[in-house]
PyMOL CGO cylinders between C-alpha atoms (Angstrom):
from pymol import cmd
from pymol.cgo import CYLINDER

trace = [
    CYLINDER, -12.94, -42.26, -69.89, -10.05, -42.72, -67.44, 0.3, 1, 1, 1, 1, 1, 1,
    CYLINDER, -10.05, -42.72, -67.44, -12.53, -43.06, -64.58, 0.3, 1, 1, 1, 1, 1, 1,
    CYLINDER, -12.53, -43.06, -64.58, -14.47, -45.75, -66.45, 0.3, 1, 1, 1, 1, 1, 1,
    CYLINDER, -14.47, -45.75, -66.45, -11.34, -47.80, -67.14, 0.3, 1, 1, 1, 1, 1, 1,
    CYLINDER, -11.34, -47.80, -67.14, -10.26, -47.34, -63.52, 0.3, 1, 1, 1, 1, 1, 1,
    CYLINDER, -10.26, -47.34, -63.52, -13.66, -48.44, -62.24, 0.3, 1, 1, 1, 1, 1, 1,
    CYLINDER, -13.66, -48.44, -62.24, -13.65, -51.49, -64.49, 0.3, 1, 1, 1, 1, 1, 1,
    CYLINDER, -13.65, -51.49, -64.49, -10.12, -52.47, -63.51, 0.3, 1, 1, 1, 1, 1, 1,
    CYLINDER, -10.12, -52.47, -63.51, -11.07, -52.16, -59.85, 0.3, 1, 1, 1, 1, 1, 1,
    CYLINDER, -11.07, -52.16, -59.85, -14.04, -54.47, -60.36, 0.3, 1, 1, 1, 1, 1, 1,
    CYLINDER, -14.04, -54.47, -60.36, -11.98, -57.26, -61.84, 0.3, 1, 1, 1, 1, 1, 1,
    CYLINDER, -11.98, -57.26, -61.84, -8.86, -56.79, -59.73, 0.3, 1, 1, 1, 1, 1, 1,
    CYLINDER, -8.86, -56.79, -59.73, -8.23, -59.14, -56.82, 0.3, 1, 1, 1, 1, 1, 1,
    CYLINDER, -8.23, -59.14, -56.82, -9.06, -57.57, -53.40, 0.3, 1, 1, 1, 1, 1, 1,
    CYLINDER, -9.06, -57.57, -53.40, -5.41, -57.04, -52.43, 0.3, 1, 1, 1, 1, 1, 1,
    CYLINDER, -5.41, -57.04, -52.43, -4.72, -55.08, -55.63, 0.3, 1, 1, 1, 1, 1, 1,
    CYLINDER, -4.72, -55.08, -55.63, -7.49, -52.51, -55.19, 0.3, 1, 1, 1, 1, 1, 1,
    CYLINDER, -7.49, -52.51, -55.19, -5.27, -50.28, -53.06, 0.3, 1, 1, 1, 1, 1, 1,
    CYLINDER, -5.27, -50.28, -53.06, -4.47, -47.12, -54.94, 0.3, 1, 1, 1, 1, 1, 1,
    CYLINDER, -4.47, -47.12, -54.94, -3.04, -45.03, -52.11, 0.3, 1, 1, 1, 1, 1, 1,
    CYLINDER, -3.04, -45.03, -52.11, 0.65, -45.91, -51.98, 0.3, 1, 1, 1, 1, 1, 1,
    CYLINDER, 0.65, -45.91, -51.98, 1.18, -44.35, -48.56, 0.3, 1, 1, 1, 1, 1, 1,
    CYLINDER, 1.18, -44.35, -48.56, -1.55, -46.53, -47.11, 0.3, 1, 1, 1, 1, 1, 1,
    CYLINDER, -1.55, -46.53, -47.11, -0.50, -49.52, -49.19, 0.3, 1, 1, 1, 1, 1, 1,
    CYLINDER, -0.50, -49.52, -49.19, 3.06, -49.56, -47.98, 0.3, 1, 1, 1, 1, 1, 1,
    CYLINDER, 3.06, -49.56, -47.98, 2.45, -48.51, -44.38, 0.3, 1, 1, 1, 1, 1, 1,
    CYLINDER, 2.45, -48.51, -44.38, -0.28, -50.88, -43.28, 0.3, 1, 1, 1, 1, 1, 1,
    CYLINDER, -0.28, -50.88, -43.28, 1.12, -53.20, -40.60, 0.3, 1, 1, 1, 1, 1, 1,
    CYLINDER, 1.12, -53.20, -40.60, 0.53, -56.41, -42.53, 0.3, 1, 1, 1, 1, 1, 1,
    CYLINDER, 0.53, -56.41, -42.53, 2.31, -55.07, -45.62, 0.3, 1, 1, 1, 1, 1, 1,
    CYLINDER, 2.31, -55.07, -45.62, 5.03, -53.21, -43.77, 0.3, 1, 1, 1, 1, 1, 1,
    CYLINDER, 5.03, -53.21, -43.77, 6.41, -56.33, -42.13, 0.3, 1, 1, 1, 1, 1, 1,
    CYLINDER, 6.41, -56.33, -42.13, 6.45, -58.44, -45.27, 0.3, 1, 1, 1, 1, 1, 1,
    CYLINDER, 6.45, -58.44, -45.27, 9.94, -59.39, -46.30, 0.3, 1, 1, 1, 1, 1, 1,
    CYLINDER, 9.94, -59.39, -46.30, 10.07, -62.36, -48.60, 0.3, 1, 1, 1, 1, 1, 1,
    CYLINDER, 10.07, -62.36, -48.60, 12.83, -63.77, -50.72, 0.3, 1, 1, 1, 1, 1, 1,
    CYLINDER, 12.83, -63.77, -50.72, 12.03, -63.01, -54.32, 0.3, 1, 1, 1, 1, 1, 1,
    CYLINDER, 12.03, -63.01, -54.32, 13.67, -64.85, -57.17, 0.3, 1, 1, 1, 1, 1, 1,
    CYLINDER, 13.67, -64.85, -57.17, 16.09, -62.03, -57.88, 0.3, 1, 1, 1, 1, 1, 1,
    CYLINDER, 16.09, -62.03, -57.88, 16.71, -60.77, -54.37, 0.3, 1, 1, 1, 1, 1, 1,
    CYLINDER, 16.71, -60.77, -54.37, 15.24, -59.54, -51.11, 0.3, 1, 1, 1, 1, 1, 1,
    CYLINDER, 15.24, -59.54, -51.11, 11.93, -57.68, -51.31, 0.3, 1, 1, 1, 1, 1, 1,
    CYLINDER, 11.93, -57.68, -51.31, 11.80, -54.96, -48.68, 0.3, 1, 1, 1, 1, 1, 1,
    CYLINDER, 11.80, -54.96, -48.68, 9.51, -52.08, -47.83, 0.3, 1, 1, 1, 1, 1, 1,
    CYLINDER, 9.51, -52.08, -47.83, 11.58, -49.87, -50.14, 0.3, 1, 1, 1, 1, 1, 1,
    CYLINDER, 11.58, -49.87, -50.14, 10.78, -52.13, -53.09, 0.3, 1, 1, 1, 1, 1, 1,
    CYLINDER, 10.78, -52.13, -53.09, 7.06, -52.20, -52.27, 0.3, 1, 1, 1, 1, 1, 1,
    CYLINDER, 7.06, -52.20, -52.27, 7.07, -48.42, -52.07, 0.3, 1, 1, 1, 1, 1, 1,
    CYLINDER, 7.07, -48.42, -52.07, 9.06, -47.99, -55.28, 0.3, 1, 1, 1, 1, 1, 1,
    CYLINDER, 9.06, -47.99, -55.28, 6.82, -50.30, -57.32, 0.3, 1, 1, 1, 1, 1, 1,
    CYLINDER, 6.82, -50.30, -57.32, 3.64, -48.66, -56.03, 0.3, 1, 1, 1, 1, 1, 1,
    CYLINDER, 3.64, -48.66, -56.03, 4.71, -45.05, -56.54, 0.3, 1, 1, 1, 1, 1, 1,
    CYLINDER, 4.71, -45.05, -56.54, 6.48, -45.70, -59.86, 0.3, 1, 1, 1, 1, 1, 1,
    CYLINDER, 6.48, -45.70, -59.86, 3.41, -47.53, -61.19, 0.3, 1, 1, 1, 1, 1, 1,
    CYLINDER, 3.41, -47.53, -61.19, 0.90, -44.88, -60.12, 0.3, 1, 1, 1, 1, 1, 1,
    CYLINDER, 0.90, -44.88, -60.12, 3.05, -42.01, -61.40, 0.3, 1, 1, 1, 1, 1, 1,
    CYLINDER, 3.05, -42.01, -61.40, 3.66, -43.73, -64.71, 0.3, 1, 1, 1, 1, 1, 1,
    CYLINDER, 3.66, -43.73, -64.71, -0.01, -44.58, -65.21, 0.3, 1, 1, 1, 1, 1, 1,
    CYLINDER, -0.01, -44.58, -65.21, -1.00, -40.99, -64.42, 0.3, 1, 1, 1, 1, 1, 1,
    CYLINDER, -1.00, -40.99, -64.42, 1.47, -39.66, -66.99, 0.3, 1, 1, 1, 1, 1, 1,
    CYLINDER, 1.47, -39.66, -66.99, 0.22, -42.19, -69.52, 0.3, 1, 1, 1, 1, 1, 1,
    CYLINDER, 0.22, -42.19, -69.52, -3.46, -41.31, -69.03, 0.3, 1, 1, 1, 1, 1, 1,
    CYLINDER, -3.46, -41.31, -69.03, -2.83, -37.56, -69.16, 0.3, 1, 1, 1, 1, 1, 1,
    CYLINDER, -2.83, -37.56, -69.16, -0.72, -38.01, -72.32, 0.3, 1, 1, 1, 1, 1, 1,
    CYLINDER, -0.72, -38.01, -72.32, -3.59, -39.89, -73.94, 0.3, 1, 1, 1, 1, 1, 1,
    CYLINDER, -3.59, -39.89, -73.94, -5.82, -36.90, -73.18, 0.3, 1, 1, 1, 1, 1, 1,
    CYLINDER, -5.82, -36.90, -73.18, -3.18, -34.53, -74.57, 0.3, 1, 1, 1, 1, 1, 1,
    CYLINDER, -3.18, -34.53, -74.57, -2.92, -36.40, -77.82, 0.3, 1, 1, 1, 1, 1, 1,
    CYLINDER, -2.92, -36.40, -77.82, -6.51, -35.51, -78.58, 0.3, 1, 1, 1, 1, 1, 1,
    CYLINDER, -6.51, -35.51, -78.58, -6.85, -32.19, -76.78, 0.3, 1, 1, 1, 1, 1, 1,
    CYLINDER, -6.85, -32.19, -76.78, -3.50, -30.49, -77.24, 0.3, 1, 1, 1, 1, 1, 1,
    CYLINDER, -3.50, -30.49, -77.24, -3.60, -27.26, -79.24, 0.3, 1, 1, 1, 1, 1, 1,
    CYLINDER, -3.60, -27.26, -79.24, 0.15, -26.91, -79.71, 0.3, 1, 1, 1, 1, 1, 1,
    CYLINDER, 0.15, -26.91, -79.71, 1.75, -29.49, -82.06, 0.3, 1, 1, 1, 1, 1, 1,
    CYLINDER, 1.75, -29.49, -82.06, 4.76, -29.65, -79.71, 0.3, 1, 1, 1, 1, 1, 1,
    CYLINDER, 4.76, -29.65, -79.71, 2.41, -30.74, -76.92, 0.3, 1, 1, 1, 1, 1, 1,
    CYLINDER, 2.41, -30.74, -76.92, 0.82, -33.49, -79.01, 0.3, 1, 1, 1, 1, 1, 1,
    CYLINDER, 0.82, -33.49, -79.01, 4.26, -34.74, -80.14, 0.3, 1, 1, 1, 1, 1, 1,
    CYLINDER, 4.26, -34.74, -80.14, 5.43, -34.72, -76.53, 0.3, 1, 1, 1, 1, 1, 1,
    CYLINDER, 5.43, -34.72, -76.53, 2.28, -36.62, -75.52, 0.3, 1, 1, 1, 1, 1, 1,
    CYLINDER, 2.28, -36.62, -75.52, 2.83, -39.27, -78.22, 0.3, 1, 1, 1, 1, 1, 1,
    CYLINDER, 2.83, -39.27, -78.22, 6.40, -39.84, -77.04, 0.3, 1, 1, 1, 1, 1, 1,
    CYLINDER, 6.40, -39.84, -77.04, 5.23, -39.90, -73.43, 0.3, 1, 1, 1, 1, 1, 1,
    CYLINDER, 5.23, -39.90, -73.43, 2.70, -42.61, -74.28, 0.3, 1, 1, 1, 1, 1, 1,
    CYLINDER, 2.70, -42.61, -74.28, 5.40, -44.78, -75.85, 0.3, 1, 1, 1, 1, 1, 1,
    CYLINDER, 5.40, -44.78, -75.85, 7.80, -44.22, -72.94, 0.3, 1, 1, 1, 1, 1, 1,
    CYLINDER, 7.80, -44.22, -72.94, 5.22, -44.81, -70.21, 0.3, 1, 1, 1, 1, 1, 1,
    CYLINDER, 5.22, -44.81, -70.21, 3.82, -47.94, -71.88, 0.3, 1, 1, 1, 1, 1, 1,
    CYLINDER, 3.82, -47.94, -71.88, 7.36, -49.34, -72.02, 0.3, 1, 1, 1, 1, 1, 1,
    CYLINDER, 7.36, -49.34, -72.02, 8.03, -48.35, -68.40, 0.3, 1, 1, 1, 1, 1, 1,
    CYLINDER, 8.03, -48.35, -68.40, 4.75, -49.88, -67.20, 0.3, 1, 1, 1, 1, 1, 1,
    CYLINDER, 4.75, -49.88, -67.20, 5.38, -53.09, -69.13, 0.3, 1, 1, 1, 1, 1, 1,
    CYLINDER, 5.38, -53.09, -69.13, 8.89, -53.49, -67.75, 0.3, 1, 1, 1, 1, 1, 1,
    CYLINDER, 8.89, -53.49, -67.75, 7.85, -52.68, -64.19, 0.3, 1, 1, 1, 1, 1, 1,
    CYLINDER, 7.85, -52.68, -64.19, 4.91, -55.09, -64.41, 0.3, 1, 1, 1, 1, 1, 1,
    CYLINDER, 4.91, -55.09, -64.41, 7.19, -57.84, -65.68, 0.3, 1, 1, 1, 1, 1, 1,
    CYLINDER, 7.19, -57.84, -65.68, 9.63, -57.25, -62.82, 0.3, 1, 1, 1, 1, 1, 1,
    CYLINDER, 9.63, -57.25, -62.82, 6.85, -57.23, -60.21, 0.3, 1, 1, 1, 1, 1, 1,
    CYLINDER, 6.85, -57.23, -60.21, 5.43, -60.48, -61.59, 0.3, 1, 1, 1, 1, 1, 1,
    CYLINDER, 5.43, -60.48, -61.59, 8.84, -62.16, -61.16, 0.3, 1, 1, 1, 1, 1, 1,
    CYLINDER, 8.84, -62.16, -61.16, 8.87, -61.47, -57.42, 0.3, 1, 1, 1, 1, 1, 1,
    CYLINDER, 8.87, -61.47, -57.42, 6.74, -63.07, -54.78, 0.3, 1, 1, 1, 1, 1, 1,
    CYLINDER, 6.74, -63.07, -54.78, 5.44, -60.43, -52.43, 0.3, 1, 1, 1, 1, 1, 1,
    CYLINDER, 5.44, -60.43, -52.43, 5.48, -57.48, -54.86, 0.3, 1, 1, 1, 1, 1, 1,
    CYLINDER, 5.48, -57.48, -54.86, 2.13, -56.41, -56.23, 0.3, 1, 1, 1, 1, 1, 1,
    CYLINDER, 2.13, -56.41, -56.23, 1.78, -53.50, -58.59, 0.3, 1, 1, 1, 1, 1, 1,
    CYLINDER, 1.78, -53.50, -58.59, -1.35, -51.52, -57.69, 0.3, 1, 1, 1, 1, 1, 1,
    CYLINDER, -1.35, -51.52, -57.69, -4.27, -51.27, -60.07, 0.3, 1, 1, 1, 1, 1, 1,
    CYLINDER, -4.27, -51.27, -60.07, -5.70, -47.92, -61.05, 0.3, 1, 1, 1, 1, 1, 1,
    CYLINDER, -5.70, -47.92, -61.05, -4.72, -44.49, -59.84, 0.3, 1, 1, 1, 1, 1, 1,
    CYLINDER, -4.72, -44.49, -59.84, -4.80, -42.71, -56.53, 0.3, 1, 1, 1, 1, 1, 1,
    CYLINDER, -4.80, -42.71, -56.53, -7.30, -39.95, -55.72, 0.3, 1, 1, 1, 1, 1, 1,
    CYLINDER, -7.30, -39.95, -55.72, -5.00, -36.98, -56.50, 0.3, 1, 1, 1, 1, 1, 1,
    CYLINDER, -5.00, -36.98, -56.50, -4.24, -38.34, -59.96, 0.3, 1, 1, 1, 1, 1, 1,
    CYLINDER, -4.24, -38.34, -59.96, -7.90, -39.05, -60.69, 0.3, 1, 1, 1, 1, 1, 1,
    CYLINDER, -7.90, -39.05, -60.69, -8.66, -35.45, -59.70, 0.3, 1, 1, 1, 1, 1, 1,
    CYLINDER, -8.66, -35.45, -59.70, -5.85, -34.20, -61.93, 0.3, 1, 1, 1, 1, 1, 1,
    CYLINDER, -5.85, -34.20, -61.93, -7.25, -36.18, -64.89, 0.3, 1, 1, 1, 1, 1, 1,
    CYLINDER, -7.25, -36.18, -64.89, -10.76, -34.83, -64.22, 0.3, 1, 1, 1, 1, 1, 1,
    CYLINDER, -10.76, -34.83, -64.22, -9.38, -31.29, -64.21, 0.3, 1, 1, 1, 1, 1, 1,
    CYLINDER, -9.38, -31.29, -64.21, -7.48, -31.85, -67.45, 0.3, 1, 1, 1, 1, 1, 1,
    CYLINDER, -7.48, -31.85, -67.45, -10.54, -33.42, -69.02, 0.3, 1, 1, 1, 1, 1, 1,
    CYLINDER, -10.54, -33.42, -69.02, -12.49, -30.21, -68.38, 0.3, 1, 1, 1, 1, 1, 1,
    CYLINDER, -12.49, -30.21, -68.38, -9.98, -28.06, -70.28, 0.3, 1, 1, 1, 1, 1, 1,
    CYLINDER, -9.98, -28.06, -70.28, -9.20, -27.52, -73.95, 0.3, 1, 1, 1, 1, 1, 1,
    CYLINDER, -9.20, -27.52, -73.95, -6.88, -25.54, -76.19, 0.3, 1, 1, 1, 1, 1, 1,
    CYLINDER, -6.88, -25.54, -76.19, -4.09, -23.49, -74.69, 0.3, 1, 1, 1, 1, 1, 1,
    CYLINDER, -4.09, -23.49, -74.69, -5.49, -23.82, -71.15, 0.3, 1, 1, 1, 1, 1, 1,
    CYLINDER, -5.49, -23.82, -71.15, -5.26, -27.59, -71.53, 0.3, 1, 1, 1, 1, 1, 1,
    CYLINDER, -5.26, -27.59, -71.53, -1.69, -27.37, -72.87, 0.3, 1, 1, 1, 1, 1, 1,
    CYLINDER, -1.69, -27.37, -72.87, -0.54, -25.22, -69.92, 0.3, 1, 1, 1, 1, 1, 1,
    CYLINDER, -0.54, -25.22, -69.92, -2.18, -27.45, -67.32, 0.3, 1, 1, 1, 1, 1, 1,
    CYLINDER, -2.18, -27.45, -67.32, -0.97, -30.65, -68.98, 0.3, 1, 1, 1, 1, 1, 1,
    CYLINDER, -0.97, -30.65, -68.98, 2.63, -29.47, -69.21, 0.3, 1, 1, 1, 1, 1, 1,
    CYLINDER, 2.63, -29.47, -69.21, 2.61, -28.19, -65.61, 0.3, 1, 1, 1, 1, 1, 1,
    CYLINDER, 2.61, -28.19, -65.61, 1.30, -31.59, -64.50, 0.3, 1, 1, 1, 1, 1, 1,
    CYLINDER, 1.30, -31.59, -64.50, 3.98, -33.34, -66.53, 0.3, 1, 1, 1, 1, 1, 1,
    CYLINDER, 3.98, -33.34, -66.53, 6.66, -31.26, -64.83, 0.3, 1, 1, 1, 1, 1, 1,
    CYLINDER, 6.66, -31.26, -64.83, 5.24, -32.03, -61.38, 0.3, 1, 1, 1, 1, 1, 1,
    CYLINDER, 5.24, -32.03, -61.38, 4.86, -35.72, -62.20, 0.3, 1, 1, 1, 1, 1, 1,
    CYLINDER, 4.86, -35.72, -62.20, 8.35, -35.81, -63.69, 0.3, 1, 1, 1, 1, 1, 1,
    CYLINDER, 8.35, -35.81, -63.69, 9.85, -34.29, -60.55, 0.3, 1, 1, 1, 1, 1, 1,
    CYLINDER, 9.85, -34.29, -60.55, 7.96, -36.77, -58.36, 0.3, 1, 1, 1, 1, 1, 1,
    CYLINDER, 7.96, -36.77, -58.36, 9.01, -39.68, -60.58, 0.3, 1, 1, 1, 1, 1, 1,
    CYLINDER, 9.01, -39.68, -60.58, 12.62, -38.54, -60.49, 0.3, 1, 1, 1, 1, 1, 1,
    CYLINDER, 12.62, -38.54, -60.49, 12.54, -38.44, -56.69, 0.3, 1, 1, 1, 1, 1, 1,
    CYLINDER, 12.54, -38.44, -56.69, 11.06, -41.97, -56.51, 0.3, 1, 1, 1, 1, 1, 1,
    CYLINDER, 11.06, -41.97, -56.51, 13.64, -43.35, -58.95, 0.3, 1, 1, 1, 1, 1, 1,
    CYLINDER, 13.64, -43.35, -58.95, 16.53, -41.58, -57.20, 0.3, 1, 1, 1, 1, 1, 1,
    CYLINDER, 16.53, -41.58, -57.20, 15.42, -43.00, -53.87, 0.3, 1, 1, 1, 1, 1, 1,
    CYLINDER, 15.42, -43.00, -53.87, 15.36, -46.51, -55.34, 0.3, 1, 1, 1, 1, 1, 1,
    CYLINDER, 15.36, -46.51, -55.34, 18.84, -45.99, -56.80, 0.3, 1, 1, 1, 1, 1, 1,
    CYLINDER, 18.84, -45.99, -56.80, 20.14, -44.75, -53.42, 0.3, 1, 1, 1, 1, 1, 1,
    CYLINDER, 20.14, -44.75, -53.42, 18.29, -47.09, -51.06, 0.3, 1, 1, 1, 1, 1, 1,
    CYLINDER, 18.29, -47.09, -51.06, 16.95, -50.03, -53.05, 0.3, 1, 1, 1, 1, 1, 1,
    CYLINDER, 16.95, -50.03, -53.05, 18.44, -53.37, -52.20, 0.3, 1, 1, 1, 1, 1, 1,
    CYLINDER, 18.44, -53.37, -52.20, 16.78, -55.58, -54.80, 0.3, 1, 1, 1, 1, 1, 1,
    CYLINDER, 16.78, -55.58, -54.80, 19.20, -55.75, -57.77, 0.3, 1, 1, 1, 1, 1, 1,
    CYLINDER, 19.20, -55.75, -57.77, 16.67, -55.93, -60.61, 0.3, 1, 1, 1, 1, 1, 1,
    CYLINDER, 16.67, -55.93, -60.61, 14.58, -52.99, -59.34, 0.3, 1, 1, 1, 1, 1, 1,
    CYLINDER, 14.58, -52.99, -59.34, 17.75, -51.03, -58.60, 0.3, 1, 1, 1, 1, 1, 1,
    CYLINDER, 17.75, -51.03, -58.60, 18.99, -51.61, -62.18, 0.3, 1, 1, 1, 1, 1, 1,
    CYLINDER, 18.99, -51.61, -62.18, 15.56, -50.72, -63.60, 0.3, 1, 1, 1, 1, 1, 1,
    CYLINDER, 15.56, -50.72, -63.60, 15.55, -47.38, -61.73, 0.3, 1, 1, 1, 1, 1, 1,
    CYLINDER, 15.55, -47.38, -61.73, 19.17, -46.68, -62.65, 0.3, 1, 1, 1, 1, 1, 1,
    CYLINDER, 19.17, -46.68, -62.65, 18.57, -47.46, -66.34, 0.3, 1, 1, 1, 1, 1, 1,
    CYLINDER, 18.57, -47.46, -66.34, 15.39, -45.41, -66.65, 0.3, 1, 1, 1, 1, 1, 1,
    CYLINDER, 15.39, -45.41, -66.65, 16.37, -42.39, -64.55, 0.3, 1, 1, 1, 1, 1, 1,
    CYLINDER, 16.37, -42.39, -64.55, 18.01, -40.66, -67.56, 0.3, 1, 1, 1, 1, 1, 1,
    CYLINDER, 18.01, -40.66, -67.56, 14.77, -41.10, -69.55, 0.3, 1, 1, 1, 1, 1, 1,
    CYLINDER, 14.77, -41.10, -69.55, 12.73, -39.61, -66.69, 0.3, 1, 1, 1, 1, 1, 1,
    CYLINDER, 12.73, -39.61, -66.69, 15.13, -36.65, -66.52, 0.3, 1, 1, 1, 1, 1, 1,
    CYLINDER, 15.13, -36.65, -66.52, 14.99, -36.16, -70.30, 0.3, 1, 1, 1, 1, 1, 1,
    CYLINDER, 14.99, -36.16, -70.30, 11.17, -36.15, -70.35, 0.3, 1, 1, 1, 1, 1, 1,
    CYLINDER, 11.17, -36.15, -70.35, 11.13, -33.57, -67.54, 0.3, 1, 1, 1, 1, 1, 1,
    CYLINDER, 11.13, -33.57, -67.54, 13.55, -31.33, -69.46, 0.3, 1, 1, 1, 1, 1, 1,
    CYLINDER, 13.55, -31.33, -69.46, 11.44, -31.65, -72.62, 0.3, 1, 1, 1, 1, 1, 1,
    CYLINDER, 11.44, -31.65, -72.62, 8.26, -30.62, -70.82, 0.3, 1, 1, 1, 1, 1, 1,
    CYLINDER, 8.26, -30.62, -70.82, 10.04, -27.64, -69.29, 0.3, 1, 1, 1, 1, 1, 1,
    CYLINDER, 10.04, -27.64, -69.29, 11.46, -26.65, -72.69, 0.3, 1, 1, 1, 1, 1, 1,
    CYLINDER, 11.46, -26.65, -72.69, 7.99, -26.63, -74.26, 0.3, 1, 1, 1, 1, 1, 1,
    CYLINDER, 7.99, -26.63, -74.26, 6.73, -24.48, -71.38, 0.3, 1, 1, 1, 1, 1, 1,
    CYLINDER, 6.73, -24.48, -71.38, 9.64, -22.05, -71.81, 0.3, 1, 1, 1, 1, 1, 1,
    CYLINDER, 9.64, -22.05, -71.81, 9.13, -21.88, -75.60, 0.3, 1, 1, 1, 1, 1, 1,
    CYLINDER, 9.13, -21.88, -75.60, 5.41, -21.18, -75.24, 0.3, 1, 1, 1, 1, 1, 1,
    CYLINDER, 5.41, -21.18, -75.24, 6.18, -18.22, -72.98, 0.3, 1, 1, 1, 1, 1, 1,
    CYLINDER, 6.18, -18.22, -72.98, 8.38, -16.59, -75.63, 0.3, 1, 1, 1, 1, 1, 1,
]
cmd.load_cgo(trace, "trace")
């Protein structure tokens, strides 16, 4: 299902938005040298990178949580997934709104190859095996998201994106702790 929605979004997305590999997206020469004055501040390579990685990570967590809502065996996993869906939808909405306010910042459409592979792997599992894999992925994604947000807080120069990362970093940290707690409890 995630692949179908990704394929459809790619078909209707403008050509410049089809990039789903953030490393390639932010390092191509034409994109790397873009610095344009946005309405709220200067848009630099750091902001392009932050928006791309934050968007892809958030969408991956959202899609895997949607799978977990229906496939999770442990009620704690399905509750965690439901909360993750709410949090990631809010994060995506806010980040999209911010990106739309700035000339020169484009949020990518779809997911990158590693996240599509991760979703395919999750989709092939069920029961406790699904729960373990889903929670491990949530921990890995949470750690990656934390690193991206911390980098924006430390290096980001655009005030609105900096504030967004600063405001949401505690939520990202909390979600990571919750996933780890469920893992620890399931081992007991």
